C-alpha positions in Angstrom: 114.5 29.7 68.5 111.7 30.0 66.0 108.2 28.9 66.9 105.2 28.4 64.7 102.2 30.8 65.4 98.7 30.6 64.0 96.7 33.8 63.7 93.3 34.6 62.2 93.4 37.5 59.8 90.9 38.8 57.2 91.7 37.2 53.8 91.9 40.5 52.0 94.5 41.8 54.5 96.6 38.6 54.0 96.5 39.0 50.3 97.5 42.7 50.5 100.3 41.8 53.0 101.6 39.1 50.6 101.8 41.6 47.7 103.6 44.0 50.0 106.1 41.4 51.2 106.8 40.2 47.6 107.3 43.8 46.4 109.8 44.4 49.3 111.7 41.1 49.0 110.7 39.7 52.4 108.7 36.9 53.6 105.4 37.6 55.3 106.8 36.0 58.5 109.7 38.4 58.4 107.4 41.4 58.0 105.3 40.3 61.0 108.5 39.6 63.1 109.8 43.1 62.2 106.6 44.7 63.2 106.5 42.8 66.5 110.1 43.8 67.2 109.2 47.4 66.5 106.1 47.5 68.8 107.8 45.6 71.6 111.1 47.5 71.3 113.0 44.2 71.4 116.1 44.0 69.3 116.4 40.7 67.4 119.6 38.9 68.2 120.6 38.9 64.5 120.9 42.7 64.5 124.3 43.5 65.9 124.1 47.2 65.3 120.7 47.6 67.1 118.9 49.4 64.3 115.2 49.2 64.0 113.7 46.5 61.7 112.5 49.0 59.1 116.0 50.5 58.8 117.5 47.0 58.6 115.1 46.2 55.7 116.4 49.3 53.8 120.0 48.4 54.0 121.6 47.8 50.6 118.5 49.0 48.7 120.6 51.4 46.6 123.5 49.0 46.2 124.9 49.4 42.7 123.1 52.7 42.1 125.1 55.9 42.0 123.4 58.9 43.6 125.5 62.0 43.7 125.2 64.9 46.0 124.1 67.1 43.0 121.3 64.6 42.3 120.2 64.7 45.9 120.2 68.5 46.0 118.2 68.6 42.8 115.7 66.2 44.3 115.3 68.4 47.4 115.0 71.5 45.3 112.2 70.0 43.1 110.5 68.5 46.2 110.3 71.8 48.1 109.4 74.1 45.2 
């Protein structure tokens, strides 16, 4: 069941959060819900595999992109030079 919640937050923080949510393809409500799940350690009923909200948000992010093992090794090599 979804319930409406009114909160008071600084306007600049709301604007920054809206930009973040748009960049990550999520609604502001979903971002807030994900955070509340995270800090309360409650698993939302829609997550059947019990992964954290952040991990759920990353699922499918590389869909259609091919990343080979060689690419990953090169990335790590460059990162830790």
